[in-house]
Residue frames as a rotation matrix with the C-alpha (Angstrom) as fourth column:
MET 1
0.757 0.435 -0.487 20.70
-0.582 0.112 -0.805 -0.90
-0.295 0.894 0.338 145.15
GLU 2
0.632 -0.568 0.527 22.61
0.495 0.819 0.289 -3.50
-0.596 0.079 0.799 143.21
PRO 3
0.058 -0.727 -0.684 25.84
-0.375 -0.650 0.660 -2.12
-0.925 0.218 -0.311 141.85
GLY 4
0.950 0.035 -0.310 26.67
-0.309 0.251 -0.918 -2.39
0.045 0.967 0.249 138.13
PHE 5
0.426 -0.869 0.251 30.09
0.381 0.424 0.822 -3.62
-0.820 -0.254 0.512 137.02
SER 6
0.975 -0.046 -0.217 32.29
-0.202 -0.589 -0.783 -1.48
-0.092 0.807 -0.583 134.76
VAL 7
0.460 -0.845 0.274 35.64
0.735 0.535 0.417 -2.61
-0.498 0.010 0.867 133.30
ALA 8
0.727 -0.171 0.665 36.16
0.519 -0.499 -0.694 0.43
0.450 0.850 -0.274 131.12
ASN 9
0.294 -0.791 0.536 39.68
-0.297 -0.609 -0.736 1.90
0.908 0.057 -0.414 131.65
LYS 10
0.778 0.019 0.627 40.22
-0.619 0.189 0.762 -0.36
-0.104 -0.982 0.159 134.67
ASP 11
-0.274 -0.892 -0.361 43.44
-0.826 0.410 -0.386 -2.20
0.492 0.193 -0.849 135.38
LEU 12
0.706 0.706 -0.062 41.75
-0.591 0.635 0.498 -5.53
0.391 -0.315 0.865 136.15
ARG 13
0.473 -0.517 -0.714 44.86
0.330 0.855 -0.400 -7.67
0.817 -0.046 0.575 136.61
TYR 14
-0.662 -0.702 0.263 46.48
0.031 -0.377 -0.926 -5.39
0.749 -0.604 0.271 139.08
HIS 15
-0.282 0.597 0.751 43.30
-0.895 -0.446 0.019 -4.81
0.346 -0.667 0.660 140.96
SER 16
0.660 0.525 -0.538 42.46
-0.327 0.845 0.423 -8.48
0.677 -0.104 0.729 141.19
VAL 17
-0.088 -0.810 -0.579 45.78
0.519 0.459 -0.721 -9.04
0.850 -0.364 0.380 142.97
GLU 18
-0.796 -0.189 0.576 45.25
-0.250 -0.762 -0.597 -6.03
0.552 -0.619 0.559 145.20
LEU 19
0.230 0.949 0.215 41.72
-0.809 0.064 0.585 -7.18
0.541 -0.309 0.782 146.14
LEU 20
0.523 -0.095 -0.847 43.04
0.169 0.986 -0.006 -10.65
0.836 -0.141 0.531 146.99
ARG 21
-0.574 -0.797 -0.189 45.61
0.450 -0.114 -0.886 -9.03
0.684 -0.593 0.424 149.30
LEU 22
-0.502 0.488 0.714 42.95
-0.726 -0.686 -0.042 -6.88
0.470 -0.539 0.699 151.05
TYR 23
0.508 0.847 -0.154 40.78
-0.615 0.482 0.624 -9.97
0.603 -0.222 0.766 151.65
LYS 24
0.191 -0.521 -0.832 43.67
0.450 0.800 -0.397 -11.85
0.872 -0.298 0.387 152.97
GLY 25
-0.816 -0.432 0.383 44.07
-0.111 -0.533 -0.839 -9.13
0.567 -0.727 0.387 155.66
LEU 26
-0.255 0.844 0.472 40.34
-0.962 -0.272 -0.034 -9.92
0.100 -0.463 0.881 156.69
MET 27
0.759 0.633 0.153 39.88
-0.637 0.770 -0.027 -13.57
-0.135 -0.077 0.988 156.03
LYS 28
0.035 -0.740 0.672 41.70
-0.327 0.627 0.707 -16.86
-0.944 -0.244 -0.220 155.86
TYR 29
-0.781 -0.346 -0.519 42.96
-0.584 0.110 0.805 -18.46
-0.221 0.932 -0.288 152.59
ARG 30
-0.866 0.429 0.255 40.34
0.458 0.886 0.066 -21.16
-0.198 0.174 -0.965 152.95
GLU 31
-0.002 0.918 -0.396 37.48
0.474 -0.348 -0.809 -18.59
-0.880 -0.189 -0.435 153.11
ILE 32
-0.127 -0.146 -0.981 38.79
-0.697 -0.691 0.192 -16.65
-0.706 0.708 -0.014 150.13
SER 33
-0.966 -0.259 -0.017 39.14
-0.200 0.701 0.685 -19.96
-0.166 0.665 -0.729 148.24
GLU 34
-0.518 0.834 0.192 35.45
0.683 0.538 -0.494 -20.61
-0.515 -0.125 -0.848 148.86
LEU 35
0.127 0.503 -0.855 34.61
-0.009 -0.862 -0.508 -17.20
-0.992 0.072 -0.104 147.53
VAL 36
0.038 -0.313 -0.949 36.56
-0.877 -0.466 0.118 -17.14
-0.479 0.828 -0.292 144.31
GLY 37
0.923 0.360 0.139 36.56
-0.267 0.855 -0.445 -20.96
-0.279 0.373 0.885 143.53
LEU 38
0.468 -0.831 -0.302 40.39
-0.438 0.079 -0.896 -21.16
0.768 0.551 -0.327 143.55
PRO 39
0.584 -0.296 -0.756 42.61
0.645 0.735 0.210 -23.35
0.493 -0.610 0.620 145.58
PRO 40
0.923 -0.209 -0.324 44.56
0.109 -0.664 0.739 -21.65
-0.370 -0.718 -0.590 148.33
PRO 41
0.051 -0.992 0.113 47.93
0.625 0.120 0.772 -22.32
-0.779 0.031 0.626 146.77
ALA 42
-0.125 0.031 0.992 46.80
0.936 -0.326 0.129 -20.54
0.328 0.945 0.012 143.51
ILE 43
0.819 0.514 0.255 45.60
0.394 -0.827 0.401 -17.58
0.417 -0.228 -0.880 145.62
TRP 44
0.637 -0.685 -0.354 48.94
0.290 -0.213 0.933 -17.41
-0.714 -0.697 0.063 147.44
ARG 45
-0.291 -0.731 0.617 50.85
0.885 0.041 0.464 -17.44
-0.365 0.681 0.635 144.06
TYR 46
0.214 0.326 0.921 48.72
0.716 -0.694 0.079 -14.51
0.665 0.642 -0.381 142.79
ILE 47
0.979 0.184 -0.094 49.15
0.197 -0.700 0.687 -12.51
0.061 -0.690 -0.721 146.06
THR 48
0.355 -0.924 -0.143 52.97
0.172 -0.086 0.981 -12.98
-0.919 -0.373 0.128 146.09
LEU 49
0.637 0.029 -0.770 53.02
-0.647 -0.524 -0.554 -12.39
-0.420 0.851 -0.315 142.33
LYS 50
-0.335 -0.591 0.734 54.61
-0.072 0.793 0.605 -15.70
-0.939 0.150 -0.308 141.56
ILE 51
-0.630 0.295 0.718 52.13
0.776 0.230 0.587 -15.70
0.009 0.927 -0.374 138.74
VAL 52
-0.810 0.466 -0.356 49.72
-0.428 -0.885 -0.185 -12.96
-0.401 0.002 0.916 137.40
PRO 53
-0.128 0.895 0.428 46.07
0.284 0.446 -0.849 -13.73
-0.950 0.013 -0.311 136.76
SER 54
-0.733 0.017 0.680 44.97
0.671 -0.145 0.727 -13.78
0.111 0.989 0.095 133.04
TYR 55
-0.913 0.381 0.144 42.63
-0.366 -0.923 0.119 -11.02
0.178 0.056 0.982 132.10
GLU 56
-0.064 0.922 -0.382 39.57
-0.281 0.351 0.893 -13.40
0.958 0.165 0.236 132.19
ARG 57
-0.083 -0.080 -0.993 40.58
0.799 0.590 -0.114 -14.71
0.596 -0.803 0.015 135.56
ALA 58
-0.914 -0.318 -0.253 41.22
0.406 -0.735 -0.544 -11.22
-0.013 -0.599 0.800 136.95
GLU 59
-0.635 0.718 0.287 37.77
-0.498 -0.663 0.558 -10.04
0.591 0.211 0.779 135.76
SER 60
0.179 0.650 -0.739 36.13
0.232 0.702 0.674 -12.95
0.956 -0.292 -0.025 137.53
ILE 61
-0.344 -0.331 -0.879 37.98
0.917 0.084 -0.390 -12.27
0.203 -0.940 0.275 140.79
VAL 62
-0.998 -0.053 0.046 37.30
0.041 -0.972 -0.233 -8.51
0.057 -0.231 0.971 140.71
ARG 63
-0.375 0.927 0.024 33.67
-0.398 -0.184 0.899 -9.08
0.837 0.327 0.438 139.88
LEU 64
0.149 0.408 -0.901 33.27
0.551 0.722 0.418 -11.48
0.821 -0.559 -0.118 142.85
LEU 65
-0.314 -0.461 -0.830 35.23
0.947 -0.090 -0.308 -9.51
0.068 -0.883 0.464 145.34
THR 66
-0.998 0.049 -0.040 33.39
-0.045 -0.995 -0.094 -6.27
-0.045 -0.092 0.995 144.53
SER 67
-0.478 0.868 -0.136 30.00
0.272 0.294 0.916 -7.86
0.835 0.401 -0.377 144.40
ARG 68
-0.075 0.521 0.850 27.23
-0.760 -0.582 0.289 -6.54
0.646 -0.625 0.440 146.80
ASP 69
0.804 0.494 -0.329 26.50
-0.176 0.728 0.663 -9.99
0.567 -0.475 0.673 148.29
VAL 70
0.247 -0.802 -0.544 30.14
0.730 0.523 -0.440 -10.63
0.637 -0.289 0.715 149.22
VAL 71
-0.689 -0.563 0.457 31.04
0.192 -0.749 -0.634 -7.12
0.699 -0.349 0.624 150.52
SER 72
0.013 0.739 0.673 27.80
-0.637 -0.512 0.576 -6.57
0.771 -0.437 0.464 152.39
ASN 73
0.796 0.179 -0.578 28.29
0.245 0.778 0.579 -9.80
0.553 -0.603 0.575 154.34
ILE 74
-0.156 -0.948 -0.278 31.76
0.845 0.018 -0.535 -8.53
0.512 -0.318 0.798 155.35
LEU 75
-0.544 -0.006 0.839 30.49
-0.038 -0.999 -0.031 -5.09
0.839 -0.049 0.543 156.18
ARG 76
0.530 0.843 0.095 27.78
-0.280 0.069 0.957 -6.30
0.800 -0.534 0.273 158.44
LYS 77
0.425 -0.414 -0.805 30.40
0.755 0.653 0.063 -7.94
0.499 -0.634 0.591 160.71
TYR 78
-0.603 -0.792 -0.097 31.98
0.741 -0.510 -0.437 -4.50
0.297 -0.335 0.894 161.46
ILE 79
-0.446 0.442 0.778 28.88
-0.352 -0.886 0.301 -2.34
0.823 -0.140 0.551 162.26
ARG 80
-0.842 0.233 -0.486 27.12
0.536 0.454 -0.712 -2.11
0.055 -0.860 -0.508 165.54
PHE 81
-0.112 0.870 0.480 23.62
0.257 -0.442 0.860 -1.00
0.960 0.220 -0.174 166.51
LYS 82
-0.638 -0.234 -0.734 23.03
0.759 -0.033 -0.650 1.13
0.128 -0.972 0.199 169.52
ASP 83
-0.299 0.577 -0.760 20.06
0.349 -0.675 -0.650 3.33
-0.888 -0.460 0.000 170.78
GLY 84
0.635 0.757 0.152 18.56
0.408 -0.162 -0.898 3.59
-0.656 0.633 -0.412 167.23
ALA 85
0.624 -0.511 -0.591 21.82
-0.697 -0.706 -0.124 4.36
-0.354 0.489 -0.797 165.64
VAL 86
0.912 -0.409 -0.020 24.45
0.339 0.781 -0.525 2.65
0.230 0.472 0.851 163.48
ASP 87
0.557 -0.826 -0.087 28.08
-0.348 -0.327 0.879 2.70
-0.754 -0.459 -0.469 164.87
THR 88
0.976 -0.219 0.017 30.41
0.093 0.343 -0.935 2.66
0.199 0.914 0.355 161.87
SER 89
0.633 -0.763 0.130 33.59
-0.747 -0.557 0.363 3.48
-0.204 -0.327 -0.923 163.76
SER 90
0.102 -0.594 0.798 34.93
-0.088 0.794 0.602 -0.09
-0.991 -0.131 0.029 163.24
VAL 91
0.653 0.103 0.751 34.47
0.700 0.298 -0.649 0.45
-0.290 0.949 0.123 159.55
LEU 92
0.952 -0.208 0.223 36.03
-0.108 -0.915 -0.390 3.90
0.285 0.347 -0.894 159.39
ASP 93
0.440 -0.824 0.358 39.03
-0.745 -0.112 0.657 2.63
-0.501 -0.556 -0.663 161.37
ASN 94
0.265 -0.313 0.912 39.57
0.247 0.936 0.249 -0.41
-0.932 0.160 0.325 159.05
VAL 95
-0.161 -0.432 -0.888 41.66
-0.711 -0.573 0.408 0.73
-0.685 0.697 -0.215 156.12
LEU 96
-0.949 -0.218 0.226 41.51
-0.018 0.758 0.652 -2.70
-0.314 0.615 -0.724 154.40
LEU 97
-0.216 0.945 0.245 37.67
0.811 0.313 -0.495 -2.64
-0.544 0.092 -0.834 154.42
LEU 98
0.350 0.325 -0.878 37.59
-0.030 -0.933 -0.357 0.92
-0.936 0.151 -0.317 153.28
LYS 99
-0.525 -0.635 -0.567 39.72
-0.619 -0.173 0.766 0.06
-0.585 0.753 -0.302 150.34
ILE 100
-0.805 0.365 0.468 37.47
0.501 0.841 0.205 -2.79
-0.318 0.399 -0.860 149.41
LEU 101
0.232 0.931 -0.282 34.48
0.632 -0.365 -0.684 -0.44
-0.739 -0.020 -0.673 149.55
ALA 102
-0.039 -0.326 -0.944 36.43
-0.435 -0.845 0.310 2.04
-0.899 0.423 -0.109 147.37
TYR 103
-0.951 -0.309 0.025 36.88
-0.140 0.500 0.855 -0.67
-0.276 0.809 -0.518 144.69
VAL 104
-0.350 0.903 0.249 33.14
0.776 0.428 -0.462 -1.29
-0.524 0.031 -0.851 144.88
ALA 105
0.453 0.434 -0.779 32.56
0.070 -0.888 -0.454 2.38
-0.889 0.151 -0.433 143.93
PHE 106
-0.328 -0.748 -0.577 35.29
-0.551 -0.345 0.760 2.29
-0.767 0.567 -0.299 141.36
TYR 107
-0.972 -0.040 0.233 33.80
0.128 0.739 0.661 -0.66
-0.198 0.673 -0.713 139.50
SER 108
-0.189 0.980 0.060 30.30
0.827 0.192 -0.529 0.81
-0.530 -0.051 -0.846 139.59
PHE 109
0.737 0.421 -0.528 30.91
0.177 -0.875 -0.450 4.12
-0.652 0.238 -0.720 137.90
ASN 110
0.013 -0.726 0.687 32.85
1.000 -0.008 -0.028 5.68
0.026 0.688 0.726 135.02
ASP 111
-0.140 0.013 0.990 33.85
0.568 -0.818 0.091 9.23
0.811 0.575 0.107 134.03
VAL 112
0.733 0.323 -0.599 34.49
0.680 -0.377 0.629 10.86
-0.022 -0.868 -0.496 137.41
ASP 113
0.151 -0.709 0.689 36.25
0.261 -0.644 -0.719 14.26
0.953 0.288 0.088 137.56
THR 114
-0.508 -0.247 0.826 35.37
-0.646 -0.525 -0.554 15.04
0.570 -0.815 0.107 141.20
VAL 115
-0.194 0.450 -0.872 34.45
0.657 0.719 0.225 13.05
0.728 -0.529 -0.435 144.18
LEU 116
-0.360 0.215 0.908 32.27
-0.408 -0.911 0.054 15.09
0.839 -0.351 0.416 146.48
THR 117
-0.160 0.261 -0.952 31.62
0.746 0.663 0.057 14.20
0.646 -0.701 -0.301 150.21
VAL 118
0.575 0.401 0.714 30.62
-0.220 -0.764 0.606 15.89
0.788 -0.506 -0.351 153.48
GLU 119
-0.600 -0.777 0.192 32.83
-0.413 0.095 -0.906 16.22
0.685 -0.623 -0.377 156.51
LEU 120
-0.006 -0.984 0.181 33.72
-0.948 0.063 0.311 14.22
-0.318 -0.169 -0.933 158.56
ASP 121
0.050 0.025 0.998 32.82
-0.319 0.948 -0.008 10.63
-0.947 -0.318 0.056 158.40
GLY 122
0.923 0.310 0.228 32.50
0.143 0.274 -0.951 10.55
-0.357 0.910 0.209 154.49
VAL 123
0.581 -0.712 -0.393 36.15
-0.800 -0.589 -0.115 11.74
-0.150 0.381 -0.912 154.03
PRO 124
-0.294 -0.777 0.557 38.10
-0.483 0.623 0.615 8.41
-0.825 -0.088 -0.558 154.45
ILE 125
0.048 0.285 0.957 36.08
0.593 0.763 -0.257 6.41
-0.804 0.580 -0.132 151.88
ALA 126
0.936 0.350 -0.046 35.87
0.176 -0.577 -0.798 9.39
-0.305 0.738 -0.601 149.59
THR 127
0.398 -0.868 -0.296 39.57
-0.770 -0.492 0.406 9.96
-0.498 0.066 -0.864 149.59
LEU 128
-0.494 -0.550 0.674 40.24
-0.110 0.808 0.579 6.36
-0.862 0.212 -0.460 148.53
VAL 129
0.393 0.661 0.639 37.63
0.681 0.257 -0.686 6.49
-0.618 0.704 -0.349 145.88
ALA 130
0.929 -0.067 -0.364 39.12
-0.242 -0.855 -0.459 9.69
-0.280 0.514 -0.811 144.48
ASP 131
-0.025 -0.993 0.113 42.51
-0.664 0.101 0.741 8.14
-0.748 -0.057 -0.662 144.56
LEU 132
-0.235 0.045 0.971 41.29
0.419 0.906 0.059 5.23
-0.877 0.420 -0.232 142.32
PHE 133
0.652 0.608 0.453 39.69
0.688 -0.221 -0.692 7.48
-0.320 0.762 -0.562 139.96
LYS 134
-0.468 -0.883 0.036 42.63
0.868 -0.451 0.209 9.89
-0.168 0.129 0.977 140.10
SER 135
0.218 0.722 0.656 40.02
0.672 -0.599 0.435 12.60
0.707 0.346 -0.616 140.45
LYS 136
-0.609 -0.232 0.759 39.70
-0.325 -0.800 -0.505 15.70
0.724 -0.554 0.411 142.50
LEU 137
-0.318 0.525 -0.790 38.36
0.872 0.489 -0.026 15.43
0.373 -0.697 -0.613 146.03
THR 138
-0.550 0.183 0.815 35.98
-0.216 -0.974 0.073 18.09
0.807 -0.136 0.575 147.30
ILE 139
-0.593 0.270 -0.758 34.81
0.780 0.424 -0.460 18.21
0.197 -0.864 -0.462 150.82
SER 140
-0.035 0.715 0.699 31.63
0.069 -0.696 0.715 20.08
0.997 0.073 -0.025 151.72
ARG 141
-0.805 -0.444 -0.393 31.75
0.425 0.030 -0.905 21.66
0.413 -0.896 0.165 155.14
LYS 142
0.238 0.922 -0.304 29.08
0.875 -0.069 0.478 22.63
0.420 -0.380 -0.824 157.74
GLY 143
0.405 -0.152 -0.902 31.04
0.464 -0.815 0.346 25.75
-0.788 -0.559 -0.259 158.67
ILE 144
0.987 -0.076 -0.142 32.20
-0.160 -0.564 -0.810 28.39
-0.019 0.823 -0.568 156.32
PRO 145
0.543 -0.839 0.027 35.73
0.839 0.544 0.008 27.12
-0.022 0.018 1.000 155.19
PHE 146
0.421 -0.608 -0.674 38.73
0.026 -0.734 0.679 29.47
-0.907 -0.303 -0.293 155.76
THR 147
-0.124 -0.474 0.872 39.50
0.894 0.327 0.306 30.27
-0.430 0.817 0.383 152.08
SER 148
-0.654 -0.113 -0.748 40.08
-0.141 -0.953 0.267 33.19
-0.744 0.280 0.607 149.63
ASP 149
-0.918 0.318 0.235 37.82
0.333 0.301 0.894 31.51
0.214 0.899 -0.382 147.11
ALA 150
-0.402 0.907 0.122 34.25
-0.850 -0.420 0.319 32.32
0.341 0.024 0.940 146.55
ILE 151
-0.896 0.096 0.433 31.90
-0.228 0.738 -0.635 29.98
-0.380 -0.668 -0.640 148.31
TYR 152
-0.409 0.864 -0.294 28.80
-0.330 0.160 0.930 27.94
0.851 0.478 0.219 147.10
GLU 153
-0.857 0.268 0.441 26.16
-0.439 0.071 -0.896 27.43
-0.271 -0.961 0.056 149.84
ALA 154
-0.212 0.927 -0.309 23.05
-0.321 0.233 0.918 25.27
0.923 0.294 0.248 150.09
GLU 155
-0.735 0.066 0.675 20.96
-0.675 0.033 -0.737 24.24
-0.071 -0.997 0.020 153.12
TYR 156
-0.323 0.658 -0.680 18.56
0.068 0.733 0.677 21.59
0.944 0.172 -0.282 154.36
VAL 157
0.188 0.487 0.853 16.34
-0.895 -0.272 0.352 21.13
0.404 -0.830 0.385 157.46
SER 158
-0.770 -0.489 -0.410 17.82
-0.220 0.806 -0.549 18.50
0.599 -0.333 -0.728 159.92
ARG 159
0.282 0.912 -0.297 15.36
-0.079 0.330 0.941 16.36
0.956 -0.242 0.165 161.82
ASP 160
0.928 -0.003 -0.373 17.67
0.349 0.362 0.864 15.48
0.132 -0.932 0.337 164.87
PRO 161
-0.425 0.595 -0.682 18.17
0.618 -0.361 -0.699 17.96
-0.662 -0.718 -0.214 166.22
PRO 162
0.557 0.634 0.536 15.70
0.821 -0.322 -0.472 20.25
-0.127 0.703 -0.700 164.40
SER 163
0.147 -0.636 -0.758 17.87
0.153 -0.742 0.653 22.76
-0.977 -0.212 -0.012 162.72
ILE 164
0.980 0.034 -0.196 18.83
-0.186 -0.199 -0.962 24.33
-0.072 0.979 -0.189 159.45
VAL 165
0.295 -0.897 0.329 22.15
0.469 0.436 0.768 22.72
-0.832 -0.072 0.550 158.13
ARG 166
0.870 -0.067 -0.488 24.21
-0.423 -0.610 -0.670 24.75
-0.252 0.789 -0.560 155.68
LEU 167
0.515 -0.661 0.546 26.76
0.667 0.709 0.230 23.14
-0.539 0.246 0.805 153.52
TYR 168
0.694 -0.336 -0.637 29.68
-0.507 -0.856 -0.102 25.26
-0.511 0.394 -0.764 151.97
ILE 169
0.509 -0.594 0.623 31.98
0.749 0.662 0.020 24.43
-0.425 0.457 0.782 149.16
PRO 170
-0.161 -0.606 -0.779 34.86
-0.038 -0.785 0.619 26.62
-0.986 0.129 0.103 147.80
SER 171
0.646 0.488 -0.587 34.22
-0.557 -0.225 -0.799 27.60
-0.522 0.843 0.127 144.17
SER 172
-0.228 -0.845 -0.484 37.43
-0.971 0.237 0.044 25.78
0.078 0.480 -0.874 143.25
GLY 173
-0.667 -0.065 0.742 35.84
-0.331 0.918 -0.217 22.48
-0.667 -0.390 -0.634 144.42
LEU 174
0.083 0.683 0.726 33.11
0.646 0.518 -0.561 22.36
-0.759 0.515 -0.398 141.69
LYS 175
-0.739 -0.310 -0.598 33.42
-0.290 -0.655 0.698 23.54
-0.608 0.689 0.394 138.15
LYS 176
0.310 0.852 -0.423 30.88
-0.733 -0.069 -0.677 23.77
-0.606 0.520 0.602 135.34
GLY 177
0.455 0.008 -0.891 30.87
-0.803 0.435 -0.406 20.53
0.385 0.900 0.204 133.26
GLU 178
-0.653 -0.724 0.223 32.64
-0.737 0.540 -0.406 18.44
0.173 -0.429 -0.886 135.87
LYS 179
0.223 0.657 -0.720 31.31
-0.270 0.751 0.603 14.92
0.937 0.060 0.345 136.23
VAL 180
-0.447 -0.280 0.850 30.77
-0.830 -0.225 -0.511 14.43
0.334 -0.933 -0.131 139.99
LEU 181
-0.102 0.284 -0.953 30.41
0.287 0.926 0.245 11.33
0.953 -0.248 -0.176 142.13
ILE 182
0.216 0.260 0.941 28.81
-0.827 -0.464 0.317 11.90
0.519 -0.847 0.115 145.56
VAL 183
-0.154 -0.237 -0.959 30.31
0.277 0.921 -0.272 9.52
0.948 -0.308 -0.077 148.26
ASP 184
-0.016 0.203 0.979 29.10
-0.833 -0.544 0.099 9.36
0.553 -0.814 0.178 151.80
ASP 185
-0.875 -0.472 0.108 29.34
-0.453 0.721 -0.524 6.80
0.169 -0.507 -0.845 154.65
ILE 186
-0.662 0.746 0.064 25.65
0.603 0.582 -0.546 6.45
-0.445 -0.323 -0.836 155.25
ILE 187
-0.752 0.632 0.188 22.37
-0.303 -0.585 0.753 7.48
0.586 0.509 0.631 153.46
ARG 188
-0.830 0.520 -0.202 19.40
0.456 0.423 -0.783 7.75
-0.322 -0.742 -0.588 155.77
THR 189
0.120 0.910 -0.397 16.98
0.309 -0.414 -0.856 10.54
-0.944 -0.020 -0.331 154.89
GLY 190
0.043 -0.170 0.985 18.78
0.998 0.054 -0.035 11.49
-0.048 0.984 0.172 151.68
LYS 191
0.891 0.406 -0.204 18.58
0.410 -0.912 -0.027 15.13
-0.197 -0.059 -0.979 152.65
THR 192
0.235 -0.865 -0.443 22.40
-0.195 -0.489 0.850 15.78
-0.952 -0.113 -0.284 152.70
THR 193
-0.482 -0.441 0.757 22.74
0.592 0.473 0.652 13.96
-0.646 0.763 0.033 149.36
ALA 194
0.340 0.659 0.671 19.96
0.939 -0.274 -0.207 15.97
0.047 0.700 -0.712 147.80
THR 195
0.830 -0.150 -0.537 21.64
0.021 -0.954 0.299 19.27
-0.557 -0.259 -0.789 149.04
LEU 196
-0.178 -0.984 -0.007 24.82
0.001 -0.007 1.000 18.23
-0.984 0.178 0.003 147.39
ILE 197
-0.258 0.227 0.939 23.01
0.925 0.338 0.172 17.42
-0.279 0.913 -0.297 144.19
LYS 198
0.794 0.608 -0.016 21.59
0.595 -0.781 -0.188 20.99
-0.127 0.140 -0.982 144.43
LEU 199
0.416 -0.767 -0.489 25.10
-0.204 -0.603 0.772 22.34
-0.886 -0.222 -0.407 144.78
ILE 200
-0.494 -0.527 0.692 26.31
0.513 0.466 0.721 20.37
-0.702 0.711 0.041 141.71
LYS 201
0.131 0.654 0.745 23.42
0.989 -0.039 -0.139 21.71
-0.062 0.756 -0.652 139.62
SER 202
0.831 0.277 -0.482 23.89
0.345 -0.937 0.057 25.27
-0.436 -0.213 -0.874 140.70
VAL 203
0.038 -0.847 -0.531 27.38
-0.462 -0.486 0.742 25.39
-0.886 0.217 -0.410 139.15
GLY 204
0.500 0.177 -0.848 26.54
-0.863 0.020 -0.505 23.42
-0.072 0.984 0.163 136.04
GLY 205
-0.584 -0.779 0.227 28.15
-0.766 0.622 0.163 20.23
-0.268 -0.078 -0.960 137.15
VAL 206
0.115 0.592 -0.798 26.93
-0.719 0.604 0.344 16.71
0.685 0.534 0.495 136.04
LEU 207
0.137 -0.011 0.990 26.02
-0.851 0.511 0.124 14.04
-0.508 -0.859 0.061 138.65
THR 208
-0.486 -0.482 -0.729 27.68
-0.722 0.691 0.024 10.81
0.492 0.538 -0.684 137.69
GLY 209
0.025 0.411 -0.911 26.45
0.203 0.890 0.407 8.85
0.979 -0.195 -0.062 140.64
ILE 210
0.282 0.095 0.955 25.90
-0.889 -0.349 0.297 8.37
0.362 -0.932 -0.014 144.45
PHE 211
-0.002 -0.361 -0.933 27.76
0.063 0.931 -0.360 5.81
0.998 -0.059 0.021 146.47
SER 212
0.041 0.022 0.999 27.34
-0.966 -0.255 0.046 4.82
0.256 -0.967 0.010 150.09
PRO 213
-0.859 -0.431 -0.276 28.47
-0.326 0.876 -0.355 1.72
0.395 -0.216 -0.893 151.87
ILE 214
-0.756 0.571 -0.321 25.31
0.620 0.465 -0.633 1.77
-0.212 -0.677 -0.705 154.06
SER 215
-0.629 0.677 0.381 21.75
-0.309 -0.668 0.677 2.80
0.713 0.308 0.630 153.59
ILE 216
-0.947 0.286 -0.144 19.10
0.240 0.335 -0.911 2.87
-0.212 -0.898 -0.386 156.33
GLY 217
-0.236 0.964 -0.125 15.37
0.194 -0.079 -0.978 2.55
-0.952 -0.255 -0.169 155.85
GLN 218
-0.126 0.350 0.928 13.39
0.974 0.221 0.049 3.79
-0.188 0.910 -0.369 152.88
LYS 219
0.577 0.483 -0.659 13.02
0.430 -0.865 -0.258 7.52
-0.694 -0.134 -0.707 153.39
TRP 220
-0.348 -0.785 -0.513 16.09
-0.176 -0.483 0.858 8.31
-0.921 0.389 0.030 151.30
ARG 221
-0.650 0.097 0.754 14.45
0.700 0.464 0.543 6.61
-0.297 0.880 -0.370 148.27
GLU 222
0.424 0.897 0.126 11.62
0.888 -0.384 -0.252 9.13
-0.178 0.219 -0.959 148.34
THR 223
0.500 -0.320 -0.805 13.94
0.017 -0.926 0.378 12.08
-0.866 -0.203 -0.458 148.72
LEU 224
-0.458 -0.839 -0.295 16.21
-0.465 -0.057 0.884 10.81
-0.758 0.542 -0.364 145.89
ARG 225
0.306 0.655 0.691 13.47
0.233 0.652 -0.722 9.25
-0.923 0.381 0.046 143.74
GLU 226
0.885 0.064 -0.462 14.63
-0.380 -0.475 -0.794 11.26
-0.270 0.878 -0.396 140.69
TYR 227
0.175 -0.955 -0.239 18.20
-0.952 -0.103 -0.287 9.93
0.250 0.278 -0.928 141.06
LEU 228
0.574 0.134 0.808 17.60
-0.567 0.776 0.275 6.31
-0.590 -0.616 0.522 142.20
SER 229
0.986 -0.148 0.074 19.10
0.152 0.634 -0.759 4.87
0.065 0.759 0.647 139.01
LYS 230
0.361 -0.889 0.281 22.37
-0.203 -0.369 -0.907 6.58
0.910 0.270 -0.313 139.96
VAL 231
0.364 -0.177 0.914 22.57
-0.929 -0.140 0.343 5.23
0.068 -0.974 -0.216 143.54
VAL 232
0.118 -0.359 -0.926 24.82
-0.005 0.932 -0.362 2.39
0.993 0.047 0.109 144.56
THR 233
0.243 -0.115 0.963 24.68
-0.968 -0.097 0.233 1.15
0.066 -0.989 -0.135 148.21
VAL 234
-0.593 -0.515 -0.619 26.32
-0.431 0.852 -0.296 -2.03
0.680 0.091 -0.728 149.50
LEU 235
-0.812 0.321 -0.487 24.47
0.567 0.635 -0.525 -2.91
0.141 -0.703 -0.697 152.79
GLU 236
-0.382 0.768 0.514 20.77
-0.325 -0.632 0.703 -1.92
0.865 0.101 0.491 153.14
ILE 237
-0.917 0.034 -0.398 19.45
0.380 0.377 -0.844 -1.91
0.122 -0.925 -0.359 156.73
GLU 238
-0.029 0.997 0.065 15.85
0.785 -0.018 0.620 -1.69
0.619 0.069 -0.782 157.77
GLU 239
0.130 0.071 0.989 14.79
-0.294 -0.950 0.107 1.40
0.947 -0.305 -0.102 159.71
LEU 240
-0.626 -0.482 -0.613 16.05
0.442 0.427 -0.788 1.38
0.642 -0.765 -0.054 163.13
ASP 241
0.368 0.778 -0.510 13.96
0.871 -0.096 0.482 2.01
0.326 -0.621 -0.713 166.32
GLN 242
-0.004 -0.326 0.945 14.17
0.005 -0.945 -0.326 5.58
1.000 0.004 0.006 167.53
């Protein structure tokens, strides 16, 4: 779905420079120039802090460099398709790209107390998102975590392989009234996300939104139909052959 753009309580001028630096690690000055409509020398001066963008210029840069059209085109270059599956290893290994994706989430939502994800692949992007929001990071695990805290538990039925999957969160990871953003690397059936929503509701938390760099097919829309207005994905991929 198309991300919104929120500037509330955001350091636009700093973030515009940081985004330009991240893009410089993935692209040439000429390519960035074509994206933001600025000459390469001006981009270089921003990146090296010879000058600082005005607030208006910074907002334009951030809006462009966190837009779905731009980021999805970059993301597509780093994913691979094999045997009916999406290989995101080149995304998860690329810190620059993960940071850009984190900025997309950051500028799509407000009021986040806790970023909630599922081990393992969702952890890198969720960590970076939590850092930007300066929020708590909570990781849901598929095995009972070794902790002295009480544990919240929810389950769903997995299709491949057919099994019951149980997710566990220490009670300290979610609190009543907390505003929670769910972050995962891929949404496919939506079952994992729906289970996390169930956990949030069970403790009286508030779902702020759902963010995923990649969504596959349309099944997740049916599973999460009640929450579609809260979902932001960057790259939408048609259903893959099984």
